[in-house]
Structures are given as C-alpha cells and as structure tokens.
BAMAR-226375 format. One line per 2 residues: number of its first residue (from 1); their letters; for each residue x, y, z of N, C-alpha, C. Coordinates in steps of 0.02 Angstrom, whole numbers. Each point is the difference from the previous one (the first is absolute). Layout:
NUM) a) X Y Z X Y Z X Y Z ~ ...
END
This chain:
1) xx) 1253 3817 2832 59 1 43 10 -74 19 ~ 58 -20 -10 19 -73 17 22 -2 73
3) xx) -20 -56 33 15 -11 68 76 -15 9 ~ 33 30 50 71 -15 9 9 -68 37
5) xx) -58 -25 28 5 -59 40 0 -62 -41 ~ 31 -57 24 -2 -60 -36 -10 -56 56
7) xx) -19 -61 -27 -7 -57 44 -55 7 43 ~ 5 -29 63 -52 4 52 -17 70 23
9) xx) 47 44 -4 -9 71 20 -46 33 -50 ~ 1 -18 -63 -48 27 -49 -68 -27 15
11) xx) -9 -62 17 -64 -28 17 -30 38 62 ~ 37 15 47 -16 35 63 -27 69 -23
13) xx) 40 35 -38 -22 70 -20 -61 -2 -42 ~ -4 -51 -47 -60 -4 -41 -62 -8 43
15) xx) 3 -42 53 -57 -6 44 -13 66 39 ~ 53 34 16 -10 63 37 -36 51 -45
17) xx) 25 5 -64 -30 49 -47 -71 -21 -13 ~ -20 -65 -6 -67 -21 -6 -44 25 64
19) xx) 28 -14 56 -34 25 59 -15 75 -4 ~ 54 41 -17 -12 71 -8 -56 21 -51
21) xx) 3 -43 -57 -58 12 -46 -68 -14 27 ~ -4 -56 35 -68 -17 30 -20 50 51
23) xx) 48 25 41 -15 51 52 -20 68 -32 ~ 39 19 -53 -19 64 -35 -67 -5 -29
25) xx) -16 -57 -31 -66 -7 -35 -55 -1 58 ~ 9 -35 51 -47 2 58 -13 70 23
27) xx) 53 39 5 -6 71 25 -34 47 -46 ~ 13 -15 -66 -22 52 -53 -61 -21 -35
29) xx) -18 -62 -2 -53 -21 -46 -57 -31 40 ~ -60 34 6 -58 -23 34 -26 -65 -31
31) xx) 1 -3 -65 -22 -59 -34 38 -66 19 ~ 62 10 7 39 -58 23 -17 -22 72
33) xx) -7 50 43 -18 -12 70 -66 -40 -1 ~ -48 23 -40 -67 -33 2 9 -70 -28
35) xx) 36 -9 -51 8 -69 -27 35 -46 42 ~ 49 27 40 39 -45 47 -45 -15 58
37) xx) -38 45 25 -49 -16 54 -55 -50 -24 ~ -22 9 -57 -50 -48 -29 30 -69 -4
39) xx) 64 -2 -27 35 -61 -5 0 -35 67 ~ 19 33 53 4 -27 67 -66 -28 21
41) xx) -52 40 -13 -65 -20 21 -29 -60 -38 ~ 24 -8 -61 -29 -56 -47 42 -62 12
43) xx) 55 -5 34 36 -60 13 -41 -51 35 ~ -39 18 55 -43 -47 31 -54 -26 -47
45) xx) -26 44 -37 -51 -23 -51 25 -48 -48 ~ 66 13 -24 29 -44 -49 8 -71 30
47) xx) 19 -3 65 9 -64 35 -70 -34 2 ~ -54 33 9 -67 -29 4 -20 -17 -67
49) xx) 12 38 -53 -20 -15 -69 33 -56 -32 ~ 65 -5 14 47 -48 -35 -19 -69 19
51) xx) -2 -42 -47 -11 -71 14 64 -42 -10 ~ 53 36 -26 61 -27 -9 58 50 7
53) xx) 63 -20 2 58 44 6 1 42 -66 ~ -15 -28 -59 -2 35 -60 -56 54 -2
55) xx) -58 -15 27 -51 53 7 27 58 43 ~ 27 -14 51 29 54 48 52 42 -35
57) xx) 46 -34 -34 54 34 -36 -29 48 -52 ~ -50 -24 -37 -33 38 -51 -34 63 31
59) xx) -38 -12 53 -37 56 30 44 53 29 ~ 58 -20 33 49 45 27 37 29 -58
61) xx) 19 -37 -49 41 20 -59 -31 58 -37 ~ -66 -2 -11 -26 53 -37 -3 64 40
63) xx) -6 -6 68 7 63 40 71 27 -2 ~ 49 -43 -1 66 24 -6 17 32 -67
65) xx) -35 -25 -52 11 32 -65 -26 69 2 ~ -54 14 34 -29 65 4 51 48 35
67) xx) 30 -26 52 49 42 35 62 11 -39 ~ 21 -47 -37 63 6 -47 -17 52 -46
69) xx) -60 -1 -35 -17 48 -52 -5 68 31 ~ -28 7 61 -6 62 32 70 30 14
71) xx) 46 -41 24 69 22 10 36 23 -64 ~ -16 -31 -54 28 24 -66 -33 61 -21
73) xx) -65 7 8 -37 63 -14 32 59 41 ~ 7 -14 63 29 52 42 68 22 -19
75) xx) 42 -49 -22 67 14 -25 -2 44 -60 ~ -43 -19 -47 -7 39 -63 -22 65 17
77) xx) -48 9 43 -24 71 20 55 42 28 ~ 41 -33 44 56 37 30 49 20 -50
79) xx) 14 -42 -48 58 18 -50 -32 57 -41 ~ -62 -3 -23 -34 51 -44 5 66 34
81) xx) -21 -1 68 -2 62 38 73 25 7 ~ 46 -42 5 73 23 9 23 33 -62
83) xx) -19 -27 -56 22 30 -66 -29 65 -6 ~ -65 9 8 -30 62 -5 -69 6 35
85) xx) -3 35 57 -65 2 37 -56 36 -35 ~ 17 38 -54 -57 30 -37 -36 -46 -41
87) xx) -59 11 -18 -40 -43 -39 27 -2 -75 ~ 0 -61 -22 17 -10 -75 -46 -57 -22
89) xx) -28 9 -59 -41 -55 -24 30 -71 0 ~ 65 -5 -18 29 -66 4 7 -28 67
91) xx) 23 46 45 4 -22 73 -69 -21 22 ~ -53 39 -17 -67 -19 23 -21 -71 -29
93) xx) 19 -11 -63 -13 -63 -31 38 -58 35 ~ 59 10 14 38 -49 35 -30 -20 69
95) xx) -22 48 37 -31 -7 63 -64 -34 -12 ~ -38 17 -44 -67 -29 -13 8 -71 -20
97) xx) 53 -18 -38 9 -71 -25 21 -38 62 ~ 44 26 43 18 -39 59 -60 -9 47
99) xx) -41 47 5 -61 -5 37 -46 -53 -29 ~ -5 -2 -65 -41 -50 -33 27 -69 16
101) xx) 66 -11 8 31 -63 14 -21 -20 71 ~ -2 49 43 -26 -15 68 -73 -24 -2
103) xx) -40 31 -39 -75 -16 -3 -2 -70 -29 ~ 37 -16 -55 -6 -69 -25 20 -53 52
105) xx) 51 15 37 27 -48 53 -58 -12 52 ~ -37 58 16 -53 -5 48 -55 -40 -28
107) xx) -17 13 -64 -53 -42 -33 16 -72 -1 ~ 63 -16 -11 22 -70 -2 -14 -33 72
109) xx) 25 37 51 -12 -20 69 -76 -11 15 ~ -40 44 -21 -72 0 11 -29 -62 -37
111) xx) 25 -16 -60 -22 -56 -37 11 -64 35 ~ 67 -6 25 21 -60 36 -37 -9 62
113) xx) -2 52 38 -32 -4 65 -80 -9 -5 ~ -29 33 -52 -70 -9 -11 -16 -70 -21
115) xx) 42 -31 -40 -12 -71 -19 1 -46 58 ~ 47 11 44 3 -42 63 -56 14 46
117) xx) -18 62 5 -56 18 48 -64 -31 -31 ~ -9 7 -66 -62 -26 -33 1 -78 13
119) xx) 58 -31 -8 -1 -75 11 -20 -16 70 ~ 25 35 50 -22 -13 69 -73 13 14
121) xx) -20 57 -24 -73 20 9 -43 -53 -37 ~ 13 -14 -59 -41 -49 -36 -3 -68 35
123) xx) 55 -19 31 -3 -61 37 -57 0 54 ~ -5 63 32 -48 1 52 -69 7 -29
125) xx) -12 40 -53 -60 10 -29 -33 -60 -32 ~ 44 -39 -33 -22 -55 -43 18 -70 26
127) xx) 13 -2 68 17 -63 31 -61 -41 2 ~ 8 -66 -17 -62 -42 1 8 -52 53
END
C-alpha cells in the first residue's frame, strides 16, 4: 500500500509508523524487550570498555544489529501468521531461518563484546 503523503508530511508519518512498529514489538515480543533492556544496561559498560569513539560505535552498533534483526524476525513471523496461522512446513522453515538470523547476530555481538572484554581483562592479568 503506497502512502498518500508526500514531502515533510511523509517523513512525519514514516516516523510515526516506525514508532508504532517499535511499540507493537515491545508489547508482543519478549525477546525484543529483553534485548532492549540489555542494550540499555550495556551502554555504561560500552563507555567503560571503549578506548575511542570508534570502539564505542562498534560496541553499540553490534547491539543495534541484534535489535534490527529481531525486528525483522518479528515482522516475518507476523506476516507468516497473518497468511495462515496453521502450521505449514514452509512457514516453519521461514520462521526458523529468521530465528537463525537473530542467533547469528547475537553471536556476532558476543564475539565483538568478548574480544573487547578479553582485551580489558588481559590488560589487568598480564600488566607488567
């Protein structure tokens, strides 16, 4: 469905629809709530870990990637359930693949965060 709005009005409505999507995902998806709360809790840790602005952007960026993939996963699940709420092997496969994408984004975040944590811990352990 194409938006009837143009210009700055279209930008306003796009922001409003994005807000509605975030709100709906917050209300309906426990995983998204958990990831968002973890994101908020890890911001101070990112400030502590980062030794440059680039480090901070990377640490926060991989957390944002997890939330983006979770939003896409939730959107796909919503569409699949809208088309047919009954189980179908292809619908199950699509949901599993989207879930795998979330897992891979989480593993990426763990890899990045783990390397930064290891660097900080090894500084303490092996300081001469």
